[in-house]
N, C-alpha and C positions, 0 to 999 in steps of 0.2 A: 729294289733288291733283285728282282728277276733280270733287269738289264745287267746288273753287275755280275751275276752268275753266268750269263751268256757271254759277257766279255771275257771273263776269266776262261771259260771253255775255249773260246776262239784263240786266246793268247797261248794256251797249252797246245792246242792243236798246231798253231803256227810254229811254235818252238819244235814240237815234235817233227814236223814235216821238214823244217829247215835242217835239223839234225840228222834226219834220215837221209836227205839228199846230199848233204856235205860229207857224210861219213858212211855212205851206203856200203862201201867196200870193207869197212872196218868191222862191222857187226856180222855176227853169224845169226842165223835164225834164232837160236836161243836167247842171244843178247837183245835182239830186236823185240822179242816177246816180252823179255823181262823190262825193257825200257817202256813198253807200251803198258805193261802192267803197273809199273811204278807211276807212270803219268796218270793212268786211271786212278790209282789209289790216292795220289796227291789231289787230283780233281775232286774225287769223292770227299775227301776230307775238307777241302775247301768249300765244296757244296754243303757238306754237313754243318760246317761252321756257319756258313751263311744262312742256312735254314734254321739252325738254333738260334742265331742272332735275330732272324726274322721272326721266329716264334716268341722270343723274349720281348722284342718290340711290340709284337701283336698283343701279348698278354698285358704289356704296360698300357698300351693304347685302350685295351678293353677295361683295365682297371680305371684309367683316366675317365673314359666314357661313363663308366659306372658311377664314379665319383662326381662327375659333372651332373648326371642325371639326378644323383641323390641330392646334390647342392641345389639343383633347379627345384626339385620337390620341396626342400626345406624353404626356399625363397617363396614359392607359391603358398606354402602353409603360413609363412610369416605375413605375406601379403593379405591373406585371408583373415588371419587374426587381427592384423593392423585395421583392416576394413571393419571388423566387428567392433574393435576398440573405438574406432572413429565414430561409428554409429552410437555405441553406448555413450561416448563423451558428449556427442551432440544432443542425445536424449537427456543426459544429466544437466546439460546447460539449459535446455528447455524446461526441465522439471524445476531447476533452481530459479529461472526467471519467473515461472508461474508461482513458485512458493514465495518469492519476493513481492510479486504483485499482490498475492493474496494477503501477505503479512502487511503491506501498505494499506490495502483496502480496510483490513481489520483495524489497524491502527487509526485510520481516518474515521472509521465508524465509532471507535471508542472515543476518539476526541470529540466527535459530534454529539455522542450521548453525554459526555462529561460537560461539554459546553452548555447543554440544556440545563445542567444543574448549577453552573457557575452563576453567582450572584451578578445582578446587573444594577448599574447605578440609574437612579431615577431622580428627576428634578420635578417638584410639584409644590405649588403654592409657596415659593421661595425657599423650600427646603430640599436638600439632596440626602439621599439615603440608598442603601443597598437592599435589594429584594431578590428572592428566588424567582426565577423565570415563571414557574407555576403560579406564584402569587401575583405577579404582574399580569398573567393571562386572566386570572380570576378577577382582578380589578377592572381590567378592560371589559370583561363580559358584563359585570354588574352595572358598569357605567353605561354600556350599550343599551341595557334594558331601561335605565332611568331616561336616556335620551329619546327613547321611543314614546315616552309620555305615558307608559303603563305604570302608574304610581303604586298600584297594589302589588304588582310582581316586583317592581323595584324595591318596595319596603321589605319584601321577603328576602330577596337576594342580598340587599345591603345589611340587613340584620344578620343574615348567615355569615357574611364576610366579617362583620365586626366581632362575631362570637369566635369565629375560627382563627383570625389573625389579631390576637389581643395586643401584641407588641409591634404590630406593623407600622411602617412609616406612612402607609396609606390611611391609617385609622382616622386621623382628624378629618381628612377629606370625605371618607366613607360617612362619618357621623354628621358631617354637614348636610350631605346630600340625602342621608337618611332622614334627618329632621325636616327637610323640604318635602320628601315624599310623604312623611307622616302628617305633615300639615295639610298637604293636598288630599289626603285621605280623611282629614278632620279628626286625626288621632292627636289632638292638641297636647295632652299631658305627655305623651311618649316623645312628640316632637321637642317640647320644652326640655325634657330629659336629655335628648340627644345633643341639642345645642349647648347645654350647660357641660355636658361631659367633654364636648369638643374643646370648649374654652379653658376647661381644667387641664387639658393636655397640652395645649399650645395657646397661652393667652395672647401671644403676639402674632398670631396667624394673620396673614393678609386678609382673610375673610372674617376676622374677629368682629368688625363693626357690623357686617351683614348678620352675622350670628346673633349679636346683641338686639339688632332690631327685630330679627325673627322671634327671639324670645319675648319681646314686648308684644308682638302680634299674638303669640300663644296666650300670654297673659290676658290680653283683651278678650280673646275668644273664650277664655276660661272665666270671664267677668272679674278678674282680679285687677281693677283699674289702678288701685293704689300701687301695687307692685309694677304694673306697667308704666306708670308715670316715673317711679323711681329708676326703672331700667332705662327709659328714654333720656332722663337727665344724666345718668352715668355715661350714656353714649355720647351725648353732646359734649360732656366735659372731657372724656377720654380721646375722642376722634372728632374734634371740632371741624376739621377741614374735609371730612369724608362725606360722600354722597348720602350715606346712611344718617349721618348727623343732621343734614338738611331735612330729610324726611321725618327724622325724630322731632325737629323743632315744630314742624307743621302738626304733627300728631298731639304734641303737648299743647298746642293751642286749642285743639278740638276737645281735649280731655278736660280742660279747665272749666 
């Protein structure tokens, strides 16, 4: 803009000088002064117009600069808010992941606890049945006592099991081993009762021949030889090919 004003001034000065030289003789002093004043006025008008235009442009530039600065401020604010939102979003993702993991752990824990109460299938002495896990643990525990050869303790825990689990699929087996523990402890009457109770529950139990032979042993110890002979004869008749039947035949020979 400054260069433009200087150029305009130069143009008018050149015009004025050329006119003055070409027509020097034509103008009087007053005319020359009027021409100079006229040129000055026109130059000032042009200068004023240029300054006004420059001022307008300067105002517009200032406004634009202010708008740009305001826009930059808004952009920085948005960037800051975006960063906060990104941080919040990442935290939410982590929280969600942790929550899902905890939910999975809780679900697995619940399933494990429920699994402890789910019935399990057991196969024992040719029979299959369902029992609670706690019942199976108790059976394994009492049998562990019996296998140690502590027949007094075994009689106690086996009796407790038979009273606690009256409808258990383990009951025939428990009664069989209880009868053996009682016989070892010379509690022959109780032993006889346990074996008879076992046979009443499962007459076709694979251990039935052994239980009948055990009954005859109890009867012999109780001095009931007549009942013992009858029991041995029934055993040979019902299970002729069993090992118990072979033992029964030998006993019958001695009892005659």
